[in-house]
MARGULUM-952285 format. One record per residue (C-alpha): residue in one letter; x, y, z. Coordinates in steps of 0.05 Angstrom, whole numbers, padded with zeros to 5 digits, always signed. Example, Ala and Ser with C-alpha at 12.3 -4.5 7.8 and 13.67 -1.06 7.14 Angstrom:
# residues 2
A+00246-00090+00156S+00273-00021+00143
END
This chain:
# residues 455
M-00885+00185+00089E-00815+00168+00113L-00778+00108+00084D-00720+00074+00118M-00676+00051+00060T-00627+00014+00105K-00675-00046+00108G-00707-00092+00056R-00685-00118-00012P-00649-00062-00049L-00686-00067-00116P-00758-00063-00088V-00737-00008-00040L-00705+00033-00096L-00763+00023-00144R-00814+00042-00090F-00775+00107-00079T-00761+00119-00153L-00832+00117-00181P-00858+00180-00146L-00793+00215-00162M-00799+00197-00236I-00870+00222-00240G-00850+00285-00204N-00790+00296-00250V-00834+00287-00311F-00882+00339-00286Q-00825+00386-00269Q-00798+00376-00340L-00867+00393-00365Y-00858+00464-00337N-00811+00484-00392M-00841+00437-00444A-00909+00469-00434D-00877+00536-00448T-00845+00507-00511V-00908+00474-00538I-00955+00533-00525V-00905+00584-00549G-00892+00543-00612R-00965+00534-00628F-00992+00602-00610V-00934+00650-00620G-00893+00616-00674A-00831+00575-00691G-00787+00636-00681A-00811+00644-00609L-00802+00569-00598A-00731+00575-00622A-00720+00634-00574V-00744+00593-00514G-00704+00533-00538S-00640+00573-00548T-00640+00588-00474G-00649+00515-00454T-00577+00505-00431I-00578+00570-00391M-00643+00549-00358F-00610+00482-00342L-00553+00521-00311L-00601+00560-00267T-00644+00502-00245G-00583+00457-00241F-00550+00504-00192A-00613+00506-00151Q-00622+00430-00151G-00548+00415-00141I-00533+00460-00083T-00597+00444-00045S-00588+00369-00057G-00519+00376-00028F-00546+00413+00033A-00595+00356+00045I-00542+00301+00044L-00523+00318+00115T-00596+00311+00135S-00599+00243+00101Q-00537+00218+00136R-00561+00241+00204Y-00629+00210+00192G-00595+00144+00175A-00554+00149+00239G-00617+00163+00281D-00594+00234+00301E-00660+00272+00304K-00631+00335+00336G-00577+00337+00283V-00630+00330+00228R-00667+00392+00253K-00603+00431+00260S-00582+00414+00189V-00650+00435+00162A-00645+00504+00194N-00574+00515+00170G-00593+00491+00100I-00650+00541+00096L-00606+00600+00116L-00551+00579+00067S-00602+00571+00011L-00629+00642+00022W-00560+00672+00016S-00543+00628-00044A-00606+00647-00081V-00593+00722-00073V-00520+00717-00096L-00535+00671-00155T-00592+00715-00180A-00547+00777-00181V-00491+00740-00216F-00535+00709-00269L-00573+00773-00285A-00508+00809-00297G-00482+00757-00346L-00544+00739-00388K-00534+00784-00449P-00460+00770-00458L-00475+00696-00451L-00529+00697-00504R-00482+00733-00552L-00426+00683-00537M-00474+00627-00555N-00485+00654-00626T-00559+00666-00611P-00591+00686-00678K-00608+00760-00682D-00681+00748-00702I-00695+00712-00635F-00646+00748-00589S-00695+00796-00557D-00747+00742-00541A-00693+00696-00514Y-00666+00749-00468I-00734+00769-00440Y-00752+00696-00427I-00688+00676-00390M-00683+00742-00352I-00752+00730-00320I-00733+00657-00305C-00670+00682-00271M-00710+00731-00228G-00751+00673-00202L-00691+00632-00180L-00709+00641-00106A-00773+00600-00116S-00735+00545-00152V-00682+00542-00097F-00733+00534-00041Y-00777+00484-00077N-00716+00440-00091L-00691+00449-00019F-00757+00429+00013S-00764+00370-00034A-00692+00348-00020F-00705+00350+00055L-00767+00306+00047R-00728+00257+00003A-00672+00256+00055V-00720+00223+00104G-00748+00176+00051D-00810+00215+00029S-00812+00219-00046R-00888+00221-00052T-00908+00287-00018P-00867+00333-00065L-00900+00296-00123F-00970+00317-00103F-00950+00390-00098L-00912+00386-00163I-00971+00356-00202F-01015+00413-00178S-00963+00464-00197A-00950+00433-00265C-01025+00438-00280L-01024+00509-00255N-00965+00524-00300V-01002+00500-00362G-01064+00540-00342L-01022+00603-00332D-00987+00590-00399V-01054+00590-00434L-01076+00653-00396F-01012+00693-00405I-00993+00670-00476V-01060+00656-00510A-01107+00704-00475F-01060+00761-00454R-01012+00752-00513W-00950+00764-00470G-00907+00718-00513T-00843+00689-00485A-00849+00735-00424G-00915+00703-00407A-00884+00634-00412A-00829+00652-00363L-00878+00685-00314A-00922+00623-00314T-00862+00579-00298I-00836+00619-00239A-00906+00629-00211A-00918+00554-00212Q-00851+00540-00179A-00867+00591-00124V-00932+00555-00109S-00894+00489-00104A-00844+00519-00055V-00898+00550-00010L-00941+00487-00008C-00881+00443+00007G-00858+00488+00062I-00927+00491+00095Y-00932+00415+00092I-00865+00406+00127W-00883+00457+00180K-00949+00424+00197K-00938+00350+00182V-00864+00332+00189P-00839+00352+00258L-00772+00317+00246L-00757+00369+00192T-00783+00429+00232P-00727+00465+00269G-00741+00492+00338T-00732+00564+00359G-00663+00552+00386V-00629+00529+00322W-00641+00588+00275K-00569+00609+00268M-00512+00593+00222D-00469+00536+00249R-00397+00537+00223N-00388+00462+00224D-00454+00447+00190S-00443+00503+00140E-00375+00476+00121R-00402+00406+00112Q-00463+00428+00072L-00423+00475+00027F-00370+00420+00019M-00425+00376-00011G-00470+00428-00042I-00419+00470-00081P-00388+00411-00119M-00458+00387-00138A-00478+00456-00162L-00412+00464-00200Q-00423+00396-00232F-00488+00422-00261A-00453+00487-00281I-00398+00449-00317T-00448+00404-00352A-00489+00465-00372S-00427+00500-00398G-00414+00442-00444G-00487+00445-00465M-00479+00518-00483V-00421+00500-00529T-00466+00449-00562Q-00522+00500-00569S-00473+00548-00601A-00457+00496-00654I-00531+00483-00666N-00547+00558-00671L-00502+00563-00732F-00553+00524-00773G-00608+00575-00767S-00676+00583-00733D-00708+00522-00765A-00653+00476-00740V-00656+00508-00671A-00732+00499-00668A-00730+00426-00690Y-00670+00411-00644T-00708+00444-00587A-00768+00400-00596A-00726+00337-00599V-00685+00357-00538K-00748+00370-00498L-00772+00300-00514E-00704+00271-00496G-00705+00309-00431L-00773+00282-00415V-00755+00208-00424E-00689+00221-00387Q-00727+00236-00323G-00733+00162-00305M-00657+00159-00304V-00654+00222-00262A-00704+00192-00212I-00664+00127-00206G-00602+00170-00192Q-00639+00211-00139A-00664+00148-00105T-00593+00120-00105A-00567+00184-00072T-00616+00178-00014Y-00604+00103-00010G-00529+00115-00008G-00534+00171+00043Q-00577+00131+00092N-00535+00068+00086Y-00470+00108+00091G-00497+00139+00156K-00509+00068+00181G-00441+00044+00156D-00469-00013+00112L-00422-00012+00052A-00443-00081+00027R-00515-00056+00022I-00491+00004-00018R-00458-00042-00069S-00522-00084-00075G-00563-00021-00085V-00517+00004-00140R-00522-00062-00177A-00598-00059-00171A-00599+00013-00196L-00555-00003-00256F-00600-00060-00275S-00662-00015-00270V-00632+00042-00309T-00607-00004-00365V-00675-00034-00376Y-00708+00035-00374S-00657+00065-00423I-00668+00011-00476V-00744+00015-00471M-00744+00091-00474A-00697+00093-00534V-00745+00049-00574I-00806+00090-00553M-00774+00156-00570C-00752+00134-00639M-00820+00105-00655G-00859+00164-00629L-00817+00222-00652R-00857+00237-00716S-00923+00241-00679A-00893+00280-00620L-00860+00331-00665G-00928+00357-00687I-00946+00376-00616F-00894+00432-00616F-00914+00469-00679S-00977+00502-00707D-01010+00476-00770G-00977+00529-00812V-00907+00502-00799N-00876+00455-00850L-00860+00393-00807M-00824+00360-00865A-00772+00416-00861M-00764+00404-00786W-00762+00328-00789P-00690+00316-00814W-00661+00360-00759A-00701+00327-00704W-00692+00255-00729T-00616+00262-00737F-00610+00284-00665T-00656+00230-00639K-00626+00170-00674I-00555+00190-00653C-00571+00204-00580T-00618+00146-00564A-00563+00097-00583F-00525+00121-00521F-00580+00122-00469V-00548+00066-00428P-00483+00103-00411L-00526+00165-00397G-00566+00125-00345A-00502+00098-00313I-00478+00169-00302F-00537+00184-00256V-00526+00121-00214F-00451+00128-00204R-00453+00204-00193N-00510+00204-00144V-00487+00146-00100M-00420+00180-00090Q-00453+00246-00074G-00501+00212-00026C-00440+00184+00011G-00410+00254+00016Y-00359+00249-00040G-00369+00310-00083F-00303+00322-00118L-00301+00262-00165P-00374+00271-00188M-00358+00344-00201F-00295+00325-00240G-00339+00277-00280G-00374+00340-00304V-00307+00367-00326V-00294+00303-00366E-00363+00310-00396M-00351+00383-00414V-00283+00370-00446A-00313+00314-00490R-00371+00359-00509L-00326+00418-00523F-00279+00378-00568T-00338+00349-00607A-00373+00417-00613L-00311+00452-00638T-00301+00397-00689A-00374+00405-00711I-00365+00481-00718N-00301+00473-00758L-00332+00420-00804H-00400+00456-00803S-00430+00387-00789Y-00499+00382-00756K-00489+00307-00743M-00425+00320-00706A-00460+00375-00665C-00513+00324-00645F-00458+00274-00626C-00435+00323-00572H-00485+00291-00523P-00464+00217-00534A-00390+00236-00532A-00400+00270-00465W-00443+00215-00436T-00395+00159-00455A-00333+00195-00429A-00367+00213-00363A-00396+00143-00353V-00327+00111-00359F-00296+00161-00312L-00351+00159-00260G-00354+00082-00261A-00280+00079-00245S-00289+00134-00193Y-00344+00095-00158L-00299+00034-00152Y-00244+00078-00123V-00291+00111-00073M-00318+00044-00049R-00246+00020-00036Q-00232+00084+00002M-00294+00076+00046E-00276+00003+00060R-00206+00023+00083K-00235+00077+00128K-00284+00027+00158E-00228-00024+00170K-00186+00028+00205Y-00245+00049+00248V-00260-00023+00268Q-00187-00036+00284G-00183+00028+00324R-00243+00008+00367G-00214-00062+00376M-00152-00031+00406
END
């Protein structure tokens, strides 16, 4: 179902688009969380720590897939907002071809660098082998992740946030079923968890592609457009590469944080992993609001309605602030109960609790700036401005790096946990200022365009 986001009151339009995205993001987050829970309960805390120690690398992989494909779909969103149906189909064909090449190159590069990366991150020796097997298999399934994210991004570009949700719910349930089969029945350990994840993602990609082919003719290229177009490729890469690099930069900072956490041993890594998974789950509402803002910004930019973009950003900031406060309270109150989900009865939860609680109470206090990051970053990307959002990732990484190195030197777990809030706060300030700058730039361009036509 297509949604024209250039009409109607901004807040209801954004919320209508956000809700399916949020549900979908939660289910997508459950992919890796299901691995973590089932591995922790049926294989052991060591295996859970192994899966958790690769979390930032997995974020790097999936972030690249999500970032570059979202960038490819921005051109589709802008052309849809401008009413250019032929251009929409052309951008879809070009995006598919670019994604295929990107997936092949990224898979080769990541596979070559996994072992050195795990060593660089101070991965404990007792979990190194399991960690490597898990993330290697995830890396080999990157093609499925790229195409699921691409097809979903194309659907969102024309205002359809519901259809990918249905496929994702099915695939999330399939992932849990395969986890039980591969881990509990077949006893494949962390390898089984990774295989279940990539199989479920592949199903999502196939189903989403079939739906587009049969039900969404606007996104179905004709036989005459299946070739690389230089102009479209340049524009899509111009938007896709900065978005992918922004995830890479953020993930790099996360790896530094993980390196600091790894110094405190397997118990700390396991407890931290459980708390981070919960934080990642509640964060998905913020991610969804950001994704909705990107599509909203893209469509209204294509129409040239800058005043409506400003109204939408204000509505998005209000929504994300309310959501952040509510989720911070819920996470703090529910942590003790939720922690037990990740571990078998034989694990001493009292030993895990201090590590998990320290991380949670520090990070939840900074959920509001975290939410603001997604709004400012995504609206600029939706309008085709990729450099400043990417540089916001650099600001985030520098703040995280400085805090992590301080934590390592002081051997302070609290300081290691503060890496996240430090990065969020620095990036929120930078991206907020960048958004104001970008809006002024777009207003000047519009004024010059109007004056030029008047002449």
